[in-house]
TORPA-4810 file (N, C-alpha, C, O; in nm, 3 decimals):
<nodes>
NODE_1_2.315_14.603_14.553_2.321_14.570_14.412_2.407_14.445_14.397_2.517_14.436_14.452_X
NODE_2_2.354_14.349_14.323_2.430_14.225_14.302_2.557_14.253_14.222_2.559_14.342_14.137_X
NODE_3_2.665_14.177_14.248_2.792_14.200_14.181_2.786_14.184_14.030_2.864_14.248_13.959_X
NODE_4_2.698_14.101_13.978_2.694_14.083_13.832_2.644_14.210_13.762_2.670_14.226_13.642_X
NODE_5_2.572_14.301_13.831_2.525_14.426_13.770_2.621_14.542_13.793_2.612_14.644_13.724_X
NODE_6_2.711_14.528_13.886_2.803_14.635_13.920_2.896_14.671_13.804_2.913_14.789_13.773_X
NODE_7_2.954_14.573_13.740_3.047_14.599_13.630_2.976_14.664_13.511_3.029_14.762_13.459_X
NODE_8_2.859_14.616_13.466_2.790_14.685_13.355_2.749_14.827_13.391_2.759_14.917_13.307_X
NODE_9_2.704_14.850_13.514_2.664_14.985_13.556_2.785_15.077_13.558_2.777_15.191_13.512_X
NODE_10_2.897_15.030_13.610_3.020_15.110_13.610_3.067_15.139_13.468_3.111_15.249_13.438_X
NODE_11_3.057_15.039_13.382_3.098_15.057_13.242_3.010_15.161_13.173_3.061_15.249_13.103_X
NODE_12_2.879_15.152_13.192_2.786_15.250_13.132_2.813_15.389_13.189_2.813_15.487_13.114_X
NODE_13_2.836_15.399_13.318_2.870_15.528_13.379_2.998_15.585_13.322_3.008_15.706_13.298_X
NODE_14_3.097_15.499_13.302_3.224_15.543_13.245_3.205_15.595_13.102_3.258_15.700_13.065_X
NODE_15_3.130_15.520_13.021_3.104_15.560_12.882_3.030_15.694_12.876_3.067_15.782_12.798_X
NODE_16_2.928_15.711_12.958_2.851_15.836_12.962_2.942_15.952_13.003_2.934_16.060_12.945_X
NODE_17_3.026_15.931_13.101_3.119_16.036_13.146_3.215_16.075_13.034_3.241_16.193_13.013_X
NODE_18_3.268_15.977_12.964_3.361_16.005_12.853_3.289_16.084_12.743_3.347_16.178_12.688_X
NODE_19_3.166_16.047_12.711_3.089_16.119_12.608_3.063_16.262_12.652_3.077_16.355_12.572_X
NODE_20_3.025_16.282_12.778_3.000_16.417_12.829_3.126_16.504_12.822_3.122_16.618_12.777_X
NODE_21_3.236_16.449_12.868_3.362_16.525_12.867_3.405_16.555_12.724_3.448_16.666_12.694_X
NODE_22_3.393_16.457_12.637_3.432_16.476_12.496_3.346_16.583_12.429_3.398_16.668_12.357_X
NODE_23_3.216_16.580_12.453_3.126_16.679_12.393_3.154_16.818_12.449_3.158_16.915_12.373_X
NODE_24_3.174_16.829_12.578_3.208_16.959_12.638_3.336_17.014_12.576_3.343_17.133_12.544_X
NODE_25_3.435_16.928_12.559_3.562_16.972_12.500_3.545_17.017_12.355_3.617_17.107_12.310_X
NODE_26_3.452_16.957_12.281_3.423_17.003_12.145_3.368_17.144_12.147_3.407_17.228_12.066_X
NODE_27_3.276_17.171_12.240_3.223_17.306_12.253_3.334_17.406_12.279_3.341_17.512_12.216_X
NODE_28_3.421_17.372_12.371_3.533_17.462_12.406_3.624_17.480_12.285_3.668_17.592_12.258_X
NODE_29_3.652_17.373_12.213_3.740_17.380_12.095_3.682_17.473_11.989_3.753_17.558_11.936_X
NODE_30_3.553_17.458_11.958_3.493_17.543_11.855_3.479_17.687_11.900_3.495_17.780_11.820_X
NODE_31_3.449_17.708_12.029_3.442_17.846_12.079_3.579_17.914_12.065_3.587_18.029_12.023_X
NODE_32_3.686_17.842_12.100_3.821_17.899_12.088_3.860_17.921_11.943_3.926_18.020_11.911_X
NODE_33_3.822_17.831_11.855_3.854_17.848_11.713_3.777_17.964_11.652_3.828_18.034_11.564_X
NODE_34_3.654_17.986_11.698_3.578_18.103_11.652_3.648_18.231_11.695_3.661_18.324_11.616_X
NODE_35_3.695_18.234_11.820_3.767_18.352_11.869_3.897_18.373_11.791_3.933_18.486_11.758_X
NODE_36_3.966_18.265_11.761_4.090_18.273_11.684_4.063_18.324_11.542_4.136_18.408_11.490_X
NODE_37_3.957_18.273_11.479_3.921_18.318_11.344_3.880_18.465_11.347_3.913_18.540_11.255_X
NODE_38_3.807_18.506_11.451_3.769_18.647_11.462_3.893_18.735_11.474_3.899_18.844_11.418_X
NODE_39_3.991_18.687_11.548_4.117_18.762_11.562_4.182_18.783_11.426_4.234_18.891_11.397_X
NODE_40_4.180_18.679_11.341_4.236_18.692_11.207_4.160_18.793_11.123_4.220_18.870_11.049_X
NODE_41_4.027_18.794_11.136_3.945_18.892_11.065_3.977_19.032_11.115_3.994_19.124_11.035_X
NODE_42_3.987_19.047_11.246_4.013_19.177_11.307_4.147_19.234_11.261_4.157_19.353_11.230_X
NODE_43_4.250_19.150_11.258_4.382_19.195_11.213_4.377_19.242_11.068_4.433_19.347_11.034_X
NODE_44_4.310_19.165_10.983_4.301_19.202_10.841_4.221_19.331_10.824_4.256_19.415_10.741_X
NODE_45_4.114_19.347_10.901_4.034_19.469_10.890_4.113_19.591_10.939_4.098_19.700_10.884_X
NODE_46_4.196_19.572_11.041_4.281_19.683_11.087_4.385_19.719_10.982_4.414_19.837_10.961_X
NODE_47_4.441_19.618_10.915_4.535_19.645_10.805_4.466_19.721_10.694_4.524_19.812_10.635_X
NODE_48_4.340_19.683_10.665_4.264_19.753_10.562_4.239_19.897_10.604_4.250_19.989_10.522_X
NODE_49_4.205_19.917_10.731_4.181_20.053_10.781_4.307_20.138_10.771_4.298_20.257_10.742_X
NODE_50_4.423_20.079_10.794_4.549_20.153_10.782_4.582_20.184_10.638_4.655_20.280_10.611_X
NODE_51_4.530_20.107_10.543_4.555_20.129_10.401_4.468_20.240_10.344_4.506_20.307_10.248_X
NODE_52_4.351_20.261_10.404_4.255_20.358_10.350_4.312_20.499_10.339_4.294_20.562_10.235_X
NODE_53_4.379_20.553_10.442_4.433_20.689_10.426_4.530_20.700_10.308_4.534_20.803_10.241_X
NODE_54_4.607_20.596_10.282_4.698_20.599_10.167_4.620_20.601_10.036_4.659_20.670_9.942_X
NODE_55_4.511_20.525_10.030_4.427_20.527_9.910_4.365_20.665_9.891_4.357_20.715_9.779_X
NODE_56_4.321_20.725_10.002_4.260_20.858_9.994_4.363_20.959_9.944_4.333_21.042_9.859_X
NODE_57_4.485_20.951_9.998_4.590_21.043_9.953_4.623_21.022_9.805_4.658_21.117_9.735_X
NODE_58_4.612_20.899_9.759_4.644_20.870_9.619_4.547_20.939_9.524_4.583_20.971_9.411_X
NODE_59_4.423_20.961_9.570_4.328_21.028_9.480_4.320_21.179_9.504_4.241_21.247_9.439_X
NODE_60_4.400_21.231_9.597_4.401_21.375_9.620_4.433_21.446_9.489_4.517_21.401_9.411_X
NODE_61_4.366_21.554_9.466_4.386_21.628_9.343_4.291_21.583_9.233_4.269_21.657_9.136_X
NODE_62_4.234_21.465_9.245_4.140_21.419_9.144_3.998_21.463_9.177_3.921_21.500_9.089_X
NODE_63_3.964_21.458_9.304_3.831_21.500_9.344_3.828_21.525_9.495_3.837_21.430_9.573_X
NODE_64_3.814_21.649_9.535_3.812_21.682_9.678_3.685_21.632_9.746_3.688_21.601_9.865_X
NODE_65_3.576_21.623_9.673_3.451_21.574_9.732_3.465_21.429_9.778_3.424_21.395_9.889_X
NODE_66_3.523_21.344_9.695_3.539_21.205_9.732_3.635_21.190_9.848_3.616_21.103_9.933_X
NODE_67_3.740_21.275_9.854_3.834_21.267_9.966_3.763_21.286_10.098_3.790_21.214_10.194_X
NODE_68_3.672_21.383_10.106_3.601_21.408_10.230_3.515_21.287_10.269_3.509_21.251_10.386_X
NODE_69_3.451_21.225_10.173_3.368_21.108_10.201_3.452_20.998_10.264_3.411_20.940_10.365_X
NODE_70_3.568_20.969_10.207_3.648_20.859_10.258_3.715_20.893_10.389_3.735_20.804_10.472_X
NODE_71_3.751_21.020_10.411_3.806_21.058_10.540_3.701_21.041_10.650_3.734_20.999_10.761_X
NODE_72_3.574_21.073_10.619_3.466_21.053_10.714_3.452_20.905_10.749_3.429_20.871_10.865_X
NODE_73_3.466_20.818_10.650_3.453_20.674_10.675_3.569_20.624_10.760_3.550_20.535_10.843_X
NODE_74_3.689_20.678_10.740_3.803_20.637_10.822_3.779_20.677_10.967_3.809_20.600_11.058_X
NODE_75_3.723_20.797_10.989_3.690_20.840_11.125_3.585_20.748_11.187_3.592_20.716_11.305_X
NODE_76_3.489_20.705_11.107_3.386_20.614_11.159_3.448_20.483_11.204_3.405_20.426_11.304_X
NODE_77_3.547_20.435_11.133_3.611_20.308_11.169_3.689_20.322_11.300_3.701_20.226_11.375_X
NODE_78_3.742_20.440_11.326_3.823_20.457_11.445_3.740_20.466_11.573_3.795_20.485_11.681_X
NODE_79_3.608_20.452_11.561_3.526_20.444_11.681_3.430_20.560_11.697_3.348_20.557_11.788_X
NODE_80_3.438_20.662_11.613_3.344_20.772_11.623_3.209_20.723_11.574_3.202_20.651_11.475_X
NODE_81_3.103_20.762_11.642_2.970_20.716_11.604_2.930_20.599_11.692_3.013_20.542_11.763_X
NODE_82_2.803_20.565_11.686_2.754_20.460_11.774_2.710_20.334_11.699_2.630_20.257_11.750_X
NODE_83_2.762_20.315_11.579_2.728_20.195_11.502_2.807_20.076_11.552_2.914_20.091_11.612_X
NODE_84_2.754_19.957_11.526_2.828_19.836_11.562_2.947_19.822_11.468_2.954_19.886_11.363_X
NODE_85_3.040_19.738_11.508_3.162_19.718_11.430_3.132_19.671_11.288_3.192_19.720_11.193_X
NODE_86_3.039_19.576_11.274_3.008_19.523_11.142_2.937_19.626_11.056_2.957_19.629_10.934_X
NODE_87_2.853_19.710_11.116_2.790_19.818_11.039_2.896_19.916_10.990_2.890_19.962_10.876_X
NODE_88_2.992_19.947_11.075_3.101_20.036_11.035_3.182_19.974_10.922_3.215_20.041_10.825_X
NODE_89_3.213_19.845_10.935_3.291_19.778_10.832_3.215_19.773_10.700_3.275_19.786_10.593_X
NODE_90_3.083_19.756_10.706_3.002_19.756_10.583_3.007_19.893_10.516_3.014_19.902_10.393_X
NODE_91_3.001_19.999_10.597_3.011_20.133_10.539_3.148_20.156_10.477_3.159_20.216_10.370_X
NODE_92_3.251_20.109_10.545_3.387_20.122_10.491_3.398_20.046_10.359_3.457_20.095_10.263_X
NODE_93_3.341_19.927_10.355_3.345_19.846_10.234_3.278_19.919_10.119_3.331_19.921_10.008_X
NODE_94_3.162_19.977_10.144_3.091_20.052_10.039_3.174_20.173_9.995_3.179_20.205_9.876_X
NODE_95_3.238_20.238_10.090_3.321_20.353_10.056_3.441_20.311_9.972_3.477_20.379_9.875_X
NODE_96_3.502_20.199_10.008_3.614_20.149_9.929_3.570_20.111_9.789_3.642_20.134_9.692_X
NODE_97_3.450_20.052_9.779_3.396_20.021_9.646_3.379_20.148_9.565_3.407_20.151_9.445_X
NODE_98_3.333_20.255_9.631_3.321_20.385_9.564_3.456_20.441_9.524_3.471_20.501_9.417_X
NODE_99_3.555_20.421_9.610_3.690_20.468_9.579_3.744_20.399_9.455_3.803_20.463_9.369_X
NODE_100_3.724_20.270_9.447_3.771_20.195_9.330_3.694_20.238_9.205_3.751_20.239_9.095_X
NODE_101_3.566_20.274_9.221_3.488_20.324_9.107_3.542_20.460_9.062_3.544_20.489_8.943_X
NODE_102_3.584_20.542_9.157_3.642_20.672_9.123_3.770_20.653_9.042_3.795_20.724_8.944_X
NODE_103_3.849_20.556_9.083_3.975_20.529_9.012_3.948_20.493_8.866_4.028_20.527_8.778_X
NODE_104_3.836_20.425_8.840_3.802_20.389_8.703_3.778_20.514_8.618_3.802_20.512_8.497_X
NODE_105_3.733_20.621_8.681_3.702_20.744_8.607_3.827_20.827_8.575_3.820_20.920_8.494_X
NODE_106_3.939_20.795_8.638_4.061_20.873_8.619_4.172_20.784_8.565_4.239_20.715_8.642_X
NODE_107_4.193_20.783_8.435_4.296_20.696_8.376_4.436_20.721_8.432_4.514_20.627_8.449_X
NODE_108_4.468_20.847_8.462_4.600_20.877_8.518_4.617_20.810_8.655_4.724_20.759_8.687_X
NODE_109_4.511_20.811_8.733_4.516_20.749_8.865_4.528_20.598_8.853_4.606_20.536_8.926_X
NODE_110_4.453_20.538_8.761_4.457_20.393_8.742_4.595_20.346_8.700_4.634_20.233_8.731_X
NODE_111_4.668_20.430_8.629_4.800_20.388_8.581_4.912_20.426_8.677_5.028_20.394_8.651_X
NODE_112_4.881_20.494_8.785_4.982_20.534_8.884_5.036_20.410_8.955_4.960_20.327_9.006_X
NODE_113_5.169_20.398_8.958_5.231_20.283_9.025_5.193_20.278_9.173_5.168_20.171_9.228_X
NODE_114_5.190_20.395_9.237_5.154_20.402_9.377_5.012_20.347_9.400_4.990_20.266_9.489_X
NODE_115_4.918_20.393_9.318_4.780_20.348_9.333_4.768_20.199_9.302_4.695_20.127_9.370_X
NODE_116_4.839_20.152_9.201_4.834_20.009_9.166_4.888_19.923_9.280_4.834_19.817_9.309_X
NODE_117_4.996_19.970_9.346_5.049_19.897_9.462_4.949_19.894_9.576_4.931_19.791_9.641_X
NODE_118_4.883_20.009_9.600_4.783_20.015_9.706_4.665_19.925_9.674_4.611_19.857_9.762_X
NODE_119_4.624_19.923_9.548_4.512_19.839_9.508_4.549_19.690_9.521_4.466_19.609_9.561_X
NODE_120_4.673_19.657_9.489_4.718_19.518_9.504_4.718_19.480_9.653_4.676_19.370_9.689_X
NODE_121_4.765_19.570_9.738_4.763_19.545_9.883_4.620_19.526_9.933_4.593_19.439_10.016_X
NODE_122_4.530_19.609_9.883_4.389_19.597_9.923_4.333_19.461_9.880_4.261_19.397_9.956_X
NODE_123_4.365_19.418_9.759_4.319_19.287_9.711_4.369_19.175_9.802_4.294_19.083_9.836_X
NODE_124_4.496_19.182_9.842_4.554_19.079_9.930_4.484_19.079_10.066_4.452_18.973_10.120_X
NODE_125_4.460_19.197_10.120_4.394_19.208_10.250_4.251_19.156_10.241_4.205_19.085_10.331_X
NODE_126_4.182_19.189_10.134_4.044_19.143_10.118_4.040_18.990_10.105_3.947_18.926_10.152_X
NODE_127_4.140_18.933_10.040_4.148_18.786_10.031_4.167_18.725_10.171_4.106_18.623_10.204_X
NODE_128_4.252_18.788_10.251_4.273_18.742_10.388_4.144_18.750_10.470_4.112_18.659_10.546_X
NODE_129_4.071_18.861_10.453_3.944_18.877_10.524_3.847_18.767_10.482_3.779_18.708_10.566_X
NODE_130_3.841_18.740_10.352_3.750_18.638_10.302_3.786_18.499_10.356_3.698_18.423_10.397_X
NODE_131_3.913_18.467_10.356_3.956_18.336_10.408_3.926_18.324_10.558_3.877_18.221_10.604_X
NODE_132_3.954_18.430_10.633_3.928_18.427_10.777_3.778_18.422_10.804_3.733_18.354_10.896_X
NODE_133_3.699_18.493_10.722_3.553_18.490_10.737_3.500_18.349_10.710_3.413_18.300_10.782_X
NODE_134_3.552_18.284_10.606_3.508_18.148_10.575_3.544_18.051_10.687_3.464_17.964_10.723_X
NODE_135_3.664_18.067_10.743_3.707_17.982_10.855_3.616_18.007_10.976_3.572_17.913_11.042_X
NODE_136_3.591_18.134_11.005_3.504_18.173_11.117_3.365_18.110_11.101_3.314_18.046_11.193_X
NODE_137_3.306_18.128_10.983_3.171_18.075_10.960_3.168_17.922_10.964_3.067_17.864_11.005_X
NODE_138_3.277_17.858_10.922_3.284_17.712_10.932_3.278_17.666_11.076_3.206_17.572_11.109_X
NODE_139_3.353_17.731_11.163_3.351_17.695_11.305_3.218_17.731_11.370_3.169_17.657_11.456_X
NODE_140_3.158_17.843_11.329_3.025_17.880_11.381_2.924_17.772_11.343_2.841_17.733_11.424_X
NODE_141_2.932_17.724_11.219_2.840_17.619_11.175_2.855_17.491_11.257_2.757_17.428_11.294_X
NODE_142_2.979_17.455_11.285_3.003_17.334_11.366_2.951_17.351_11.508_2.888_17.261_11.564_X
NODE_143_2.978_17.468_11.567_2.930_17.494_11.702_2.778_17.495_11.705_2.717_17.435_11.794_X
NODE_144_2.716_17.562_11.609_2.570_17.568_11.606_2.508_17.429_11.590_2.403_17.401_11.648_X
NODE_145_2.572_17.343_11.511_2.523_17.206_11.495_2.527_17.132_11.629_2.434_17.060_11.664_X
NODE_146_2.636_17.151_11.702_2.646_17.087_11.834_2.539_17.141_11.930_2.478_17.065_12.005_X
NODE_147_2.517_17.273_11.925_2.420_17.335_12.016_2.280_17.281_11.989_2.201_17.264_12.082_X
NODE_148_2.248_17.254_11.863_2.113_17.211_11.828_2.093_17.059_11.827_1.980_17.012_11.827_X
NODE_149_2.202_16.983_11.825_2.192_16.836_11.816_2.169_16.774_11.953_2.211_16.827_12.056_X
NODE_150_2.103_16.659_11.950_2.085_16.583_12.073_2.191_16.475_12.077_2.213_16.412_11.973_X
NODE_151_2.255_16.447_12.182_2.239_16.491_12.321_2.327_16.612_12.356_2.324_16.660_12.469_X
NODE_152_2.406_16.660_12.259_2.496_16.772_12.291_2.419_16.898_12.328_2.474_16.985_12.396_X
NODE_153_2.293_16.911_12.284_2.213_17.027_12.321_2.191_17.034_12.473_2.179_17.143_12.529_X
NODE_154_2.187_16.920_12.538_2.172_16.916_12.685_2.296_16.978_12.750_2.284_17.058_12.844_X
NODE_155_2.412_16.942_12.701_2.537_16.996_12.754_2.546_17.146_12.724_2.588_17.224_12.808_X
NODE_156_2.504_17.185_12.602_2.506_17.328_12.565_2.419_17.409_12.660_2.461_17.514_12.708_X
NODE_157_2.300_17.360_12.688_2.210_17.432_12.780_2.267_17.436_12.921_2.257_17.538_12.989_X
NODE_158_2.324_17.327_12.964_2.377_17.317_13.101_2.496_17.410_13.123_2.508_17.470_13.230_X
NODE_159_2.582_17.422_13.022_2.705_17.500_13.039_2.702_17.635_12.967_2.804_17.702_12.960_X
NODE_160_2.588_17.674_12.913_2.573_17.808_12.856_2.635_17.829_12.719_2.675_17.941_12.686_X
NODE_161_2.645_17.726_12.639_2.693_17.742_12.502_2.574_17.777_12.414_2.476_17.702_12.407_X
NODE_162_2.581_17.892_12.346_2.470_17.940_12.263_2.509_17.938_12.116_2.627_17.933_12.080_X
NODE_163_2.406_17.943_12.030_2.430_17.955_11.887_2.499_18.088_11.860_2.474_18.187_11.928_X
NODE_164_2.585_18.088_11.761_2.657_18.209_11.721_2.602_18.257_11.587_2.547_18.179_11.509_X
NODE_165_2.618_18.384_11.561_2.576_18.442_11.434_2.686_18.424_11.330_2.805_18.437_11.360_X
NODE_166_2.645_18.395_11.208_2.740_18.390_11.098_2.784_18.532_11.064_2.708_18.627_11.080_X
NODE_167_2.906_18.545_11.019_2.960_18.676_10.983_2.934_18.701_10.836_2.979_18.626_10.749_X
NODE_168_2.860_18.807_10.808_2.832_18.847_10.671_2.901_18.982_10.652_2.860_19.083_10.709_X
NODE_169_3.005_18.982_10.572_3.082_19.103_10.550_3.119_19.109_10.404_3.193_19.024_10.353_X
NODE_170_3.068_19.210_10.336_3.101_19.227_10.195_3.245_19.275_10.182_3.301_19.335_10.274_X
NODE_171_3.303_19.246_10.068_3.439_19.291_10.041_3.436_19.401_9.936_3.356_19.396_9.842_X
NODE_172_3.523_19.499_9.952_3.525_19.612_9.859_3.565_19.570_9.719_3.521_19.630_9.622_X
NODE_173_3.649_19.468_9.708_3.697_19.426_9.577_3.609_19.318_9.515_3.636_19.271_9.405_X
NODE_174_3.503_19.280_9.586_3.413_19.177_9.535_3.329_19.238_9.423_3.270_19.344_9.439_X
NODE_175_3.325_19.170_9.312_3.251_19.220_9.196_3.125_19.137_9.176_3.123_19.016_9.198_X
NODE_176_3.020_19.205_9.133_2.897_19.134_9.101_2.915_19.064_8.968_2.972_19.120_8.874_X
NODE_177_2.867_18.943_8.960_2.873_18.869_8.835_2.762_18.919_8.744_2.648_18.934_8.787_X
NODE_178_2.794_18.946_8.617_2.690_18.992_8.526_2.591_18.880_8.497_2.626_18.762_8.496_X
NODE_179_2.467_18.920_8.474_2.365_18.823_8.438_2.368_18.805_8.288_2.365_18.902_8.212_X
NODE_180_2.374_18.682_8.245_2.380_18.653_8.103_2.256_18.574_8.065_2.223_18.473_8.127_X
NODE_181_2.186_18.622_7.962_2.068_18.553_7.912_2.099_18.508_7.770_2.100_18.589_7.677_X
NODE_182_2.125_18.379_7.753_2.165_18.327_7.623_2.052_18.332_7.522_2.077_18.337_7.402_X
NODE_183_1.928_18.332_7.567_1.816_18.341_7.474_1.819_18.474_7.402_1.795_18.480_7.281_X
NODE_184_1.849_18.582_7.475_1.855_18.715_7.414_1.967_18.720_7.311_1.950_18.778_7.204_X
NODE_185_2.081_18.661_7.343_2.195_18.665_7.251_2.164_18.589_7.123_2.201_18.635_7.015_X
NODE_186_2.096_18.474_7.132_2.064_18.397_7.012_1.969_18.474_6.923_1.986_18.476_6.801_X
NODE_187_1.869_18.538_6.982_1.774_18.618_6.902_1.845_18.734_6.835_1.815_18.768_6.720_X
NODE_188_1.940_18.794_6.907_2.013_18.908_6.851_2.103_18.866_6.736_2.135_18.949_6.650_X
NODE_189_2.145_18.741_6.732_2.231_18.695_6.625_2.153_18.655_6.500_2.212_18.627_6.396_X
NODE_190_2.023_18.653_6.510_1.942_18.620_6.393_1.921_18.472_6.374_1.857_18.430_6.278_X
NODE_191_1.975_18.391_6.465_1.958_18.246_6.454_1.828_18.203_6.515_1.770_18.275_6.596_X
NODE_192_1.780_18.086_6.477_1.658_18.034_6.535_1.690_17.959_6.663_1.803_17.916_6.684_X
NODE_193_1.593_17.945_6.749_1.614_17.879_6.877_1.532_17.751_6.885_1.450_17.736_6.976_X
NODE_194_1.552_17.660_6.791_1.478_17.534_6.790_1.534_17.436_6.887_1.483_17.325_6.898_X
</nodes>
């Protein structure tokens, strides 16, 4: 190879090597951040699981039927049953939503300082879960973009980096927004809709 081509070839080789190393390091960075975000979700979900027995005890005496339902859900979270972790968490979330609905039916329970403190703790934990879930999904999106983009897809295939699933986890304190139809309201008021 003539000397005038040696320097450009070495330079191109150096640039390609730097790009490959940089892209590989991005994959590693996002994989580690996904694991870190999952750890945050896991800690918050464990805190929520530890709060559930206290919530169940708070409604004791109001309805024994509901107590059994929530105790069963706590057992499911502790590993009994063959459901996946996210399926278990979804069931727990639905149960907690039911627990909060039960509290609405008992004014004495809703005004109990103990129950209000537990509900406030649950709200804080659910906020932490939501923030960690958003962080997790953000990193999953970045990793998935790298996995599918060219030329990083070549590195992903070579080193076994795969697309990750987004985490979809409902929160017990999440409320559905009511649907509002302004046309119905205007007609009900007797006004015209010109």
